[in-house]
VMD Tcl script that builds the backbone (N, CA, C; Angstrom):
set m [mol new atoms 471]
animate dup $m
set s [atomselect $m all]
$s set {name element resname resid chain x y z} {
  {N N MET 1 A -73.788 38.795 22.396}
  {CA C MET 1 A -74.159 38.052 21.221}
  {C C MET 1 A -75.168 36.979 21.625}
  {N N LYS 2 A -76.219 36.882 20.874}
  {CA C LYS 2 A -77.282 35.934 21.145}
  {C C LYS 2 A -76.824 34.519 20.788}
  {N N ARG 3 A -77.055 33.586 21.692}
  {CA C ARG 3 A -76.686 32.196 21.439}
  {C C ARG 3 A -77.760 31.550 20.554}
  {N N ARG 4 A -77.327 30.871 19.546}
  {CA C ARG 4 A -78.247 30.231 18.623}
  {C C ARG 4 A -78.203 28.715 18.823}
  {N N PRO 5 A -79.317 28.064 18.545}
  {CA C PRO 5 A -79.306 26.600 18.675}
  {C C PRO 5 A -78.400 25.976 17.619}
  {N N ARG 6 A -77.822 24.846 17.971}
  {CA C ARG 6 A -76.913 24.164 17.059}
  {C C ARG 6 A -77.672 23.640 15.847}
  {N N ILE 7 A -77.040 23.759 14.678}
  {CA C ILE 7 A -77.614 23.233 13.439}
  {C C ILE 7 A -76.775 22.030 13.018}
  {N N TYR 8 A -77.465 20.969 12.631}
  {CA C TYR 8 A -76.803 19.824 12.037}
  {C C TYR 8 A -77.077 19.909 10.537}
  {N N TYR 9 A -76.055 20.294 9.798}
  {CA C TYR 9 A -76.212 20.520 8.368}
  {C C TYR 9 A -76.366 19.207 7.614}
  {N N SER 10 A -77.253 19.198 6.645}
  {CA C SER 10 A -77.456 18.011 5.807}
  {C C SER 10 A -76.301 17.902 4.813}
  {N N ALA 11 A -76.241 16.754 4.138}
  {CA C ALA 11 A -75.197 16.557 3.119}
  {C C ALA 11 A -75.345 17.589 2.011}
  {N N GLY 12 A -76.581 17.903 1.657}
  {CA C GLY 12 A -76.813 18.900 0.613}
  {C C GLY 12 A -76.343 20.282 1.017}
  {N N GLN 13 A -76.594 20.643 2.272}
  {CA C GLN 13 A -76.157 21.950 2.755}
  {C C GLN 13 A -74.634 22.025 2.798}
  {N N ARG 14 A -73.995 20.933 3.249}
  {CA C ARG 14 A -72.526 20.922 3.286}
  {C C ARG 14 A -71.944 21.007 1.871}
  {N N SER 15 A -72.569 20.288 0.927}
  {CA C SER 15 A -72.028 20.352 -0.439}
  {C C SER 15 A -72.233 21.739 -1.033}
  {N N LEU 16 A -73.338 22.399 -0.682}
  {CA C LEU 16 A -73.557 23.778 -1.131}
  {C C LEU 16 A -72.462 24.694 -0.570}
  {N N MET 17 A -72.121 24.493 0.699}
  {CA C MET 17 A -71.045 25.296 1.304}
  {C C MET 17 A -69.736 25.096 0.550}
  {N N TRP 18 A -69.394 23.824 0.286}
  {CA C TRP 18 A -68.149 23.536 -0.422}
  {C C TRP 18 A -68.164 24.138 -1.820}
  {N N GLU 19 A -69.285 24.034 -2.493}
  {CA C GLU 19 A -69.387 24.573 -3.852}
  {C C GLU 19 A -69.170 26.082 -3.842}
  {N N ARG 20 A -69.822 26.755 -2.912}
  {CA C ARG 20 A -69.664 28.219 -2.823}
  {C C ARG 20 A -68.229 28.583 -2.442}
  {N N TRP 21 A -67.639 27.801 -1.557}
  {CA C TRP 21 A -66.265 28.055 -1.112}
  {C C TRP 21 A -65.312 27.916 -2.290}
  {N N ARG 22 A -65.490 26.865 -3.107}
  {CA C ARG 22 A -64.632 26.662 -4.275}
  {C C ARG 22 A -64.810 27.767 -5.309}
  {N N LYS 23 A -66.005 28.360 -5.361}
  {CA C LYS 23 A -66.245 29.460 -6.302}
  {C C LYS 23 A -65.614 30.758 -5.833}
  {N N GLY 24 A -65.130 30.781 -4.585}
  {CA C GLY 24 A -64.426 31.951 -4.094}
  {C C GLY 24 A -65.219 32.840 -3.149}
  {N N GLU 25 A -66.398 32.401 -2.722}
  {CA C GLU 25 A -67.163 33.207 -1.773}
  {C C GLU 25 A -66.493 33.164 -0.404}
  {N N THR 26 A -66.677 34.210 0.360}
  {CA C THR 26 A -66.090 34.277 1.693}
  {C C THR 26 A -66.921 33.461 2.677}
  {N N LEU 27 A -66.300 33.133 3.813}
  {CA C LEU 27 A -67.023 32.423 4.872}
  {C C LEU 27 A -68.239 33.227 5.319}
  {N N HIS 28 A -68.069 34.539 5.392}
  {CA C HIS 28 A -69.172 35.404 5.818}
  {C C HIS 28 A -70.358 35.298 4.850}
  {N N GLN 29 A -70.087 35.324 3.557}
  {CA C GLN 29 A -71.162 35.227 2.557}
  {C C GLN 29 A -71.875 33.877 2.641}
  {N N ILE 30 A -71.114 32.826 2.806}
  {CA C ILE 30 A -71.703 31.486 2.887}
  {C C ILE 30 A -72.522 31.349 4.164}
  {N N ALA 31 A -72.005 31.837 5.269}
  {CA C ALA 31 A -72.702 31.725 6.552}
  {C C ALA 31 A -74.025 32.489 6.525}
  {N N ARG 32 A -74.059 33.605 5.812}
  {CA C ARG 32 A -75.309 34.378 5.737}
  {C C ARG 32 A -76.427 33.589 5.075}
  {N N LEU 33 A -76.088 32.644 4.197}
  {CA C LEU 33 A -77.112 31.798 3.574}
  {C C LEU 33 A -77.889 30.999 4.616}
  {N N PHE 34 A -77.210 30.674 5.715}
  {CA C PHE 34 A -77.807 29.844 6.760}
  {C C PHE 34 A -78.132 30.648 8.015}
  {N N ASP 35 A -78.086 31.981 7.899}
  {CA C ASP 35 A -78.346 32.874 9.024}
  {C C ASP 35 A -77.430 32.543 10.201}
  {N N ARG 36 A -76.155 32.386 9.905}
  {CA C ARG 36 A -75.137 32.043 10.902}
  {C C ARG 36 A -73.947 32.985 10.765}
  {N N TYR 37 A -73.070 32.893 11.763}
  {CA C TYR 37 A -71.806 33.627 11.708}
  {C C TYR 37 A -70.765 32.749 11.024}
  {N N HIS 38 A -69.744 33.390 10.482}
  {CA C HIS 38 A -68.739 32.641 9.722}
  {C C HIS 38 A -68.051 31.568 10.550}
  {N N SER 39 A -67.912 31.788 11.835}
  {CA C SER 39 A -67.217 30.816 12.678}
  {C C SER 39 A -67.977 29.492 12.777}
  {N N SER 40 A -69.291 29.517 12.536}
  {CA C SER 40 A -70.062 28.278 12.655}
  {C C SER 40 A -69.861 27.350 11.462}
  {N N ILE 41 A -69.422 27.868 10.343}
  {CA C ILE 41 A -69.206 26.988 9.185}
  {C C ILE 41 A -67.725 26.781 8.892}
  {N N GLN 42 A -66.876 27.502 9.578}
  {CA C GLN 42 A -65.440 27.382 9.342}
  {C C GLN 42 A -64.964 25.954 9.588}
  {N N GLY 43 A -65.479 25.326 10.624}
  {CA C GLY 43 A -65.081 23.956 10.938}
  {C C GLY 43 A -65.519 22.961 9.881}
  {N N ILE 44 A -66.650 23.212 9.272}
  {CA C ILE 44 A -67.147 22.299 8.238}
  {C C ILE 44 A -66.250 22.349 7.013}
  {N N LEU 45 A -65.848 23.548 6.631}
  {CA C LEU 45 A -65.026 23.689 5.434}
  {C C LEU 45 A -63.581 23.250 5.643}
  {N N SER 46 A -63.195 23.053 6.894}
  {CA C SER 46 A -61.847 22.578 7.159}
  {C C SER 46 A -61.859 21.170 7.747}
  {N N ASP 47 A -63.020 20.516 7.755}
  {CA C ASP 47 A -63.178 19.190 8.343}
  {C C ASP 47 A -62.485 18.138 7.488}
  {N N ALA 48 A -61.531 17.459 8.072}
  {CA C ALA 48 A -60.821 16.399 7.358}
  {C C ALA 48 A -61.698 15.159 7.191}
  {N N GLY 49 A -62.815 15.097 7.920}
  {CA C GLY 49 A -63.692 13.944 7.839}
  {C C GLY 49 A -64.616 13.951 6.636}
  {N N VAL 50 A -64.606 15.020 5.873}
  {CA C VAL 50 A -65.441 15.073 4.675}
  {C C VAL 50 A -64.846 14.118 3.652}
  {N N SER 51 A -65.690 13.285 3.106}
  {CA C SER 51 A -65.238 12.252 2.192}
  {C C SER 51 A -64.632 12.844 0.923}
  {N N GLY 52 A -63.436 12.431 0.630}
  {CA C GLY 52 A -62.799 12.864 -0.607}
  {C C GLY 52 A -63.494 12.280 -1.822}
  {N N ARG 53 A -64.026 11.058 -1.673}
  {CA C ARG 53 A -64.742 10.432 -2.785}
  {C C ARG 53 A -66.028 11.180 -3.083}
  {N N ALA 54 A -66.712 11.670 -2.039}
  {CA C ALA 54 A -67.945 12.440 -2.251}
  {C C ALA 54 A -67.620 13.758 -2.953}
  {N N THR 55 A -66.552 14.392 -2.546}
  {CA C THR 55 A -66.136 15.633 -3.190}
  {C C THR 55 A -65.774 15.380 -4.650}
  {N N ALA 56 A -65.091 14.272 -4.895}
  {CA C ALA 56 A -64.728 13.927 -6.271}
  {C C ALA 56 A -65.981 13.681 -7.120}
  {N N ALA 57 A -66.973 13.006 -6.533}
  {CA C ALA 57 A -68.215 12.746 -7.269}
  {C C ALA 57 A -68.920 14.058 -7.611}
  {N N LEU 58 A -68.891 15.013 -6.698}
  {CA C LEU 58 A -69.497 16.317 -6.977}
  {C C LEU 58 A -68.755 17.042 -8.086}
  {N N LEU 59 A -67.440 16.964 -8.069}
  {CA C LEU 59 A -66.650 17.630 -9.101}
  {C C LEU 59 A -66.834 16.973 -10.468}
  {N N LEU 60 A -67.026 15.651 -10.477}
  {CA C LEU 60 A -67.233 14.954 -11.743}
  {C C LEU 60 A -68.542 15.372 -12.406}
  {N N GLY 61 A -69.490 15.830 -11.625}
  {CA C GLY 61 A -70.760 16.264 -12.185}
  {C C GLY 61 A -70.621 17.447 -13.118}
  {N N ARG 62 A -69.598 18.233 -12.940}
  {CA C ARG 62 A -69.378 19.404 -13.804}
  {C C ARG 62 A -68.717 19.030 -15.121}
  {N N ASP 63 A -68.106 17.857 -15.141}
  {CA C ASP 63 A -67.389 17.405 -16.334}
  {C C ASP 63 A -68.374 16.734 -17.286}
  {N N LYS 64 A -68.555 17.287 -18.469}
  {CA C LYS 64 A -69.527 16.763 -19.437}
  {C C LYS 64 A -68.945 15.650 -20.310}
  {N N ASP 65 A -67.726 15.265 -20.054}
  {CA C ASP 65 A -67.089 14.199 -20.815}
  {C C ASP 65 A -67.851 12.886 -20.599}
  {N N PRO 66 A -68.248 12.193 -21.665}
  {CA C PRO 66 A -68.996 10.936 -21.513}
  {C C PRO 66 A -68.204 9.845 -20.797}
  {N N ASP 67 A -66.875 9.953 -20.774}
  {CA C ASP 67 A -66.053 8.953 -20.093}
  {C C ASP 67 A -66.195 9.028 -18.578}
  {N N VAL 68 A -66.750 10.111 -18.066}
  {CA C VAL 68 A -66.932 10.295 -16.629}
  {C C VAL 68 A -68.155 9.528 -16.129}
  {N N LEU 69 A -69.110 9.308 -17.002}
  {CA C LEU 69 A -70.377 8.692 -16.616}
  {C C LEU 69 A -70.219 7.325 -15.948}
  {N N PRO 70 A -69.366 6.425 -16.424}
  {CA C PRO 70 A -69.210 5.141 -15.724}
  {C C PRO 70 A -68.735 5.307 -14.270}
  {N N ALA 71 A -67.875 6.278 -14.025}
  {CA C ALA 71 A -67.408 6.510 -12.658}
  {C C ALA 71 A -68.549 6.990 -11.768}
  {N N LEU 72 A -69.400 7.858 -12.306}
  {CA C LEU 72 A -70.548 8.332 -11.537}
  {C C LEU 72 A -71.527 7.192 -11.270}
  {N N ARG 73 A -71.730 6.342 -12.258}
  {CA C ARG 73 A -72.631 5.196 -12.062}
  {C C ARG 73 A -72.084 4.248 -11.005}
  {N N ASP 74 A -70.767 4.055 -10.993}
  {CA C ASP 74 A -70.156 3.218 -9.945}
  {C C ASP 74 A -70.357 3.847 -8.574}
  {N N ALA 75 A -70.258 5.165 -8.502}
  {CA C ALA 75 A -70.400 5.864 -7.224}
  {C C ALA 75 A -71.818 5.752 -6.670}
  {N N LEU 76 A -72.797 5.502 -7.525}
  {CA C LEU 76 A -74.174 5.348 -7.054}
  {C C LEU 76 A -74.344 4.125 -6.155}
  {N N SER 77 A -73.428 3.179 -6.238}
  {CA C SER 77 A -73.508 1.985 -5.395}
  {C C SER 77 A -72.383 1.931 -4.366}
  {N N ASP 78 A -71.750 3.049 -4.094}
  {CA C ASP 78 A -70.667 3.119 -3.114}
  {C C ASP 78 A -71.182 2.783 -1.721}
  {N N LYS 79 A -70.305 2.280 -0.862}
  {CA C LYS 79 A -70.720 1.934 0.507}
  {C C LYS 79 A -70.974 3.185 1.353}
  {N N ASP 80 A -70.380 4.310 0.990}
  {CA C ASP 80 A -70.538 5.564 1.727}
  {C C ASP 80 A -71.760 6.321 1.200}
  {N N ALA 81 A -72.698 6.601 2.090}
  {CA C ALA 81 A -73.936 7.286 1.695}
  {C C ALA 81 A -73.669 8.671 1.122}
  {N N SER 82 A -72.655 9.371 1.634}
  {CA C SER 82 A -72.385 10.712 1.119}
  {C C SER 82 A -71.887 10.654 -0.327}
  {N N VAL 83 A -71.187 9.578 -0.674}
  {CA C VAL 83 A -70.728 9.402 -2.053}
  {C C VAL 83 A -71.918 9.104 -2.955}
  {N N ARG 84 A -72.827 8.241 -2.488}
  {CA C ARG 84 A -74.019 7.929 -3.287}
  {C C ARG 84 A -74.860 9.188 -3.516}
  {N N ALA 85 A -75.029 9.990 -2.464}
  {CA C ALA 85 A -75.817 11.229 -2.594}
  {C C ALA 85 A -75.132 12.207 -3.551}
  {N N ALA 86 A -73.820 12.331 -3.447}
  {CA C ALA 86 A -73.081 13.236 -4.333}
  {C C ALA 86 A -73.166 12.764 -5.783}
  {N N ALA 87 A -73.095 11.463 -5.995}
  {CA C ALA 87 A -73.190 10.927 -7.355}
  {C C ALA 87 A -74.582 11.179 -7.934}
  {N N ALA 88 A -75.615 11.022 -7.108}
  {CA C ALA 88 A -76.984 11.298 -7.577}
  {C C ALA 88 A -77.115 12.764 -7.988}
  {N N HIS 89 A -76.539 13.654 -7.185}
  {CA C HIS 89 A -76.570 15.081 -7.513}
  {C C HIS 89 A -75.829 15.348 -8.827}
  {N N SER 90 A -74.666 14.742 -8.963}
  {CA C SER 90 A -73.856 14.971 -10.162}
  {C C SER 90 A -74.537 14.458 -11.419}
  {N N ILE 91 A -75.224 13.342 -11.303}
  {CA C ILE 91 A -75.958 12.820 -12.461}
  {C C ILE 91 A -77.097 13.770 -12.819}
  {N N ALA 92 A -77.752 14.315 -11.810}
  {CA C ALA 92 A -78.870 15.228 -12.060}
  {C C ALA 92 A -78.409 16.506 -12.756}
  {N N VAL 93 A -77.280 17.062 -12.342}
  {CA C VAL 93 A -76.844 18.331 -12.926}
  {C C VAL 93 A -76.289 18.176 -14.344}
  {N N ARG 94 A -76.162 16.952 -14.811}
  {CA C ARG 94 A -75.763 16.743 -16.209}
  {C C ARG 94 A -76.929 17.060 -17.150}
  {N N ASN 95 A -78.141 17.151 -16.599}
  {CA C ASN 95 A -79.345 17.525 -17.356}
  {C C ASN 95 A -79.616 16.603 -18.538}
  {N N ASP 96 A -79.347 15.327 -18.374}
  {CA C ASP 96 A -79.621 14.326 -19.398}
  {C C ASP 96 A -80.762 13.441 -18.898}
  {N N PRO 97 A -81.985 13.639 -19.396}
  {CA C PRO 97 A -83.130 12.872 -18.896}
  {C C PRO 97 A -82.964 11.356 -19.011}
  {N N ALA 98 A -82.144 10.879 -19.916}
  {CA C ALA 98 A -81.928 9.438 -20.049}
  {C C ALA 98 A -81.274 8.847 -18.798}
  {N N LEU 99 A -80.614 9.682 -18.014}
  {CA C LEU 99 A -79.936 9.200 -16.806}
  {C C LEU 99 A -80.875 9.038 -15.612}
  {N N SER 100 A -82.116 9.458 -15.737}
  {CA C SER 100 A -83.047 9.369 -14.608}
  {C C SER 100 A -83.241 7.920 -14.161}
  {N N GLN 101 A -83.113 6.976 -15.088}
  {CA C GLN 101 A -83.267 5.558 -14.731}
  {C C GLN 101 A -82.179 5.098 -13.761}
  {N N ASP 102 A -81.020 5.729 -13.795}
  {CA C ASP 102 A -79.937 5.372 -12.879}
  {C C ASP 102 A -80.258 5.766 -11.435}
  {N N LEU 103 A -81.152 6.732 -11.264}
  {CA C LEU 103 A -81.472 7.220 -9.925}
  {C C LEU 103 A -82.581 6.418 -9.247}
  {N N ILE 104 A -83.352 5.679 -10.008}
  {CA C ILE 104 A -84.506 4.965 -9.443}
  {C C ILE 104 A -84.132 4.024 -8.294}
  {N N PRO 105 A -83.069 3.207 -8.401}
  {CA C PRO 105 A -82.737 2.327 -7.270}
  {C C PRO 105 A -82.416 3.082 -5.979}
  {N N LEU 106 A -81.926 4.298 -6.108}
  {CA C LEU 106 A -81.570 5.079 -4.910}
  {C C LEU 106 A -82.795 5.617 -4.184}
  {N N LEU 107 A -83.948 5.587 -4.811}
  {CA C LEU 107 A -85.167 6.059 -4.147}
  {C C LEU 107 A -85.549 5.149 -2.980}
  {N N ASP 108 A -84.982 3.933 -2.952}
  {CA C ASP 108 A -85.225 2.981 -1.857}
  {C C ASP 108 A -83.997 2.785 -0.979}
  {N N ASP 109 A -83.037 3.683 -1.059}
  {CA C ASP 109 A -81.811 3.572 -0.267}
  {C C ASP 109 A -82.139 3.617 1.225}
  {N N LYS 110 A -81.295 2.997 2.034}
  {CA C LYS 110 A -81.552 2.974 3.489}
  {C C LYS 110 A -81.291 4.330 4.145}
  {N N ARG 111 A -80.516 5.191 3.503}
  {CA C ARG 111 A -80.215 6.505 4.068}
  {C C ARG 111 A -81.121 7.569 3.462}
  {N N GLU 112 A -81.724 8.372 4.327}
  {CA C GLU 112 A -82.652 9.404 3.873}
  {C C GLU 112 A -81.970 10.432 2.981}
  {N N SER 113 A -80.738 10.808 3.313}
  {CA C SER 113 A -80.048 11.823 2.518}
  {C C SER 113 A -79.877 11.365 1.072}
  {N N VAL 114 A -79.651 10.084 0.875}
  {CA C VAL 114 A -79.492 9.547 -0.478}
  {C C VAL 114 A -80.844 9.524 -1.186}
  {N N ARG 115 A -81.883 9.092 -0.472}
  {CA C ARG 115 A -83.224 9.057 -1.079}
  {C C ARG 115 A -83.667 10.448 -1.503}
  {N N LEU 116 A -83.428 11.439 -0.653}
  {CA C LEU 116 A -83.835 12.804 -0.980}
  {C C LEU 116 A -83.067 13.358 -2.170}
  {N N ARG 117 A -81.769 13.091 -2.202}
  {CA C ARG 117 A -80.956 13.587 -3.313}
  {C C ARG 117 A -81.366 12.905 -4.621}
  {N N ALA 118 A -81.667 11.600 -4.549}
  {CA C ALA 118 A -82.098 10.872 -5.739}
  {C C ALA 118 A -83.460 11.381 -6.219}
  {N N ALA 119 A -84.360 11.632 -5.279}
  {CA C ALA 119 A -85.690 12.141 -5.654}
  {C C ALA 119 A -85.582 13.519 -6.288}
  {N N ALA 120 A -84.758 14.369 -5.707}
  {CA C ALA 120 A -84.570 15.714 -6.273}
  {C C ALA 120 A -83.966 15.622 -7.668}
  {N N GLY 121 A -83.004 14.737 -7.842}
  {CA C GLY 121 A -82.388 14.555 -9.149}
  {C C GLY 121 A -83.362 13.998 -10.168}
  {N N TYR 122 A -84.171 13.036 -9.746}
  {CA C TYR 122 A -85.166 12.450 -10.643}
  {C C TYR 122 A -86.163 13.510 -11.106}
  {N N LEU 123 A -86.623 14.332 -10.160}
  {CA C LEU 123 A -87.564 15.402 -10.518}
  {C C LEU 123 A -86.922 16.427 -11.442}
  {N N ARG 124 A -85.673 16.743 -11.193}
  {CA C ARG 124 A -84.972 17.697 -12.059}
  {C C ARG 124 A -84.895 17.170 -13.489}
  {N N LEU 125 A -84.544 15.895 -13.616}
  {CA C LEU 125 A -84.412 15.320 -14.954}
  {C C LEU 125 A -85.769 15.180 -15.640}
  {N N ALA 126 A -86.817 14.926 -14.867}
  {CA C ALA 126 A -88.165 14.882 -15.449}
  {C C ALA 126 A -88.556 16.263 -15.958}
  {N N TYR 127 A -88.187 17.296 -15.222}
  {CA C TYR 127 A -88.471 18.666 -15.651}
  {C C TYR 127 A -87.700 19.005 -16.930}
  {N N VAL 128 A -86.444 18.607 -16.974}
  {CA C VAL 128 A -85.631 18.859 -18.177}
  {C C VAL 128 A -86.256 18.162 -19.380}
  {N N LYS 129 A -86.703 16.924 -19.183}
  {CA C LYS 129 A -87.343 16.184 -20.273}
  {C C LYS 129 A -88.612 16.886 -20.739}
  {N N ALA 130 A -89.424 17.354 -19.788}
  {CA C ALA 130 A -90.663 18.053 -20.140}
  {C C ALA 130 A -90.359 19.351 -20.891}
  {N N GLN 131 A -89.334 20.071 -20.465}
  {CA C GLN 131 A -88.940 21.310 -21.145}
  {C C GLN 131 A -88.482 21.018 -22.573}
  {N N ASP 132 A -87.698 19.950 -22.730}
  {CA C ASP 132 A -87.226 19.578 -24.070}
  {C C ASP 132 A -88.392 19.230 -24.988}
  {N N GLU 133 A -89.335 18.452 -24.458}
  {CA C GLU 133 A -90.491 18.054 -25.268}
  {C C GLU 133 A -91.361 19.258 -25.612}
  {N N SER 134 A -91.502 20.172 -24.671}
  {CA C SER 134 A -92.282 21.382 -24.907}
  {C C SER 134 A -91.633 22.244 -25.993}
  {N N ALA 135 A -90.320 22.366 -25.938}
  {CA C ALA 135 A -89.603 23.159 -26.943}
  {C C ALA 135 A -89.736 22.518 -28.322}
  {N N LYS 136 A -89.649 21.188 -28.375}
  {CA C LYS 136 A -89.796 20.501 -29.664}
  {C C LYS 136 A -91.197 20.685 -30.215}
  {N N ALA 137 A -92.199 20.644 -29.336}
  {CA C ALA 137 A -93.584 20.830 -29.782}
  {C C ALA 137 A -93.789 22.241 -30.321}
  {N N ARG 138 A -93.187 23.225 -29.670}
  {CA C ARG 138 A -93.298 24.605 -30.152}
  {C C ARG 138 A -92.653 24.757 -31.513}
  {N N VAL 139 A -91.513 24.117 -31.704}
  {CA C VAL 139 A -90.825 24.193 -32.991}
  {C C VAL 139 A -91.668 23.524 -34.067}
  {N N ARG 140 A -92.235 22.347 -33.752}
  {CA C ARG 140 A -93.094 21.670 -34.730}
  {C C ARG 140 A -94.322 22.512 -35.041}
  {N N GLY 141 A -94.883 23.150 -34.016}
  {CA C GLY 141 A -96.064 23.995 -34.209}
  {C C GLY 141 A -95.763 25.190 -35.095}
  {N N LYS 142 A -94.621 25.811 -34.900}
  {CA C LYS 142 A -94.239 26.961 -35.735}
  {C C LYS 142 A -93.974 26.532 -37.165}
  {N N ALA 143 A -93.328 25.400 -37.330}
  {CA C ALA 143 A -93.035 24.912 -38.678}
  {C C ALA 143 A -94.328 24.577 -39.400}
  {N N GLY 144 A -95.276 23.963 -38.706}
  {CA C GLY 144 A -96.555 23.618 -39.310}
  {C C GLY 144 A -97.370 24.842 -39.653}
  {N N SER 145 A -97.354 25.850 -38.795}
  {CA C SER 145 A -98.162 27.042 -39.059}
  {C C SER 145 A -97.586 27.866 -40.200}
  {N N SER 146 A -96.272 27.875 -40.388}
  {CA C SER 146 A -95.691 28.654 -41.479}
  {C C SER 146 A -95.973 27.994 -42.817}
  {N N SER 147 A -95.991 26.652 -42.854}
  {CA C SER 147 A -96.307 25.997 -44.122}
  {C C SER 147 A -97.776 26.188 -44.463}
  {N N LYS 148 A -98.656 26.237 -43.479}
  {CA C LYS 148 A -100.066 26.495 -43.732}
  {C C LYS 148 A -100.258 27.918 -44.268}
  {N N ALA 149 A -99.490 28.844 -43.756}
  {CA C ALA 149 A -99.615 30.227 -44.201}
  {C C ALA 149 A -99.235 30.356 -45.665}
  {N N VAL 150 A -98.238 29.607 -46.091}
  {CA C VAL 150 A -97.816 29.648 -47.488}
  {C C VAL 150 A -98.914 29.088 -48.381}
  {N N ILE 151 A -99.537 27.989 -47.961}
  {CA C ILE 151 A -100.590 27.361 -48.758}
  {C C ILE 151 A -101.803 28.281 -48.849}
  {N N HIS 152 A -102.208 28.898 -47.723}
  {CA C HIS 152 A -103.394 29.738 -47.708}
  {C C HIS 152 A -103.186 31.054 -48.453}
  {N N SER 153 A -101.968 31.518 -48.554}
  {CA C SER 153 A -101.757 32.798 -49.223}
  {C C SER 153 A -101.686 32.643 -50.745}
  {N N GLY 154 A -101.650 31.389 -51.203}
  {CA C GLY 154 A -101.624 31.167 -52.623}
  {C C GLY 154 A -100.219 31.127 -53.189}
  {N N LYS 155 A -99.212 31.322 -52.330}
  {CA C LYS 155 A -97.835 31.314 -52.818}
  {C C LYS 155 A -97.317 29.893 -53.013}
  {N N GLY 156 A -98.040 28.923 -52.512}
  {CA C GLY 156 A -97.578 27.550 -52.611}
  {C C GLY 156 A -97.937 26.895 -53.930}
  {N N LYS 157 A -98.556 27.577 -54.888}
  {CA C LYS 157 A -98.989 26.988 -56.174}
  {C C LYS 157 A -97.877 26.860 -57.141}
}
mol reanalyze $m
mol bondsrecalc $m
mol representation Tube
mol addrep $m
């Protein structure tokens, strides 16, 4: 078996592993994402050092209940960088462009993993906002063109 160089997985890669694991994928399937054998990620998924608060912040991102939002906002200022990064991710996956303002302070965080997660979340929410505006413009355009068609056909008299 060929020896491979050691990989130091980022917080995002570890959270992806946990997410896939919770969805029921096998270690082998998850390891193939990183071109590794299952034994190389087994320790990560069983690591007791993974922050429970970070995992909770990731899980809260799936909950669309508005009462969850204050907890996520509190997590953005947590002392643990992995919790801040997880909270930024969770806010981004809510797909609410109004929340992008909550991510701006994290763009200057002292930890790179938090800055990257905040930047990715900010870009995601900007894209969602642009998509929403584009869809609204298309709807307005269709509504305007159909009323013009009625006027030009003489049926509007």
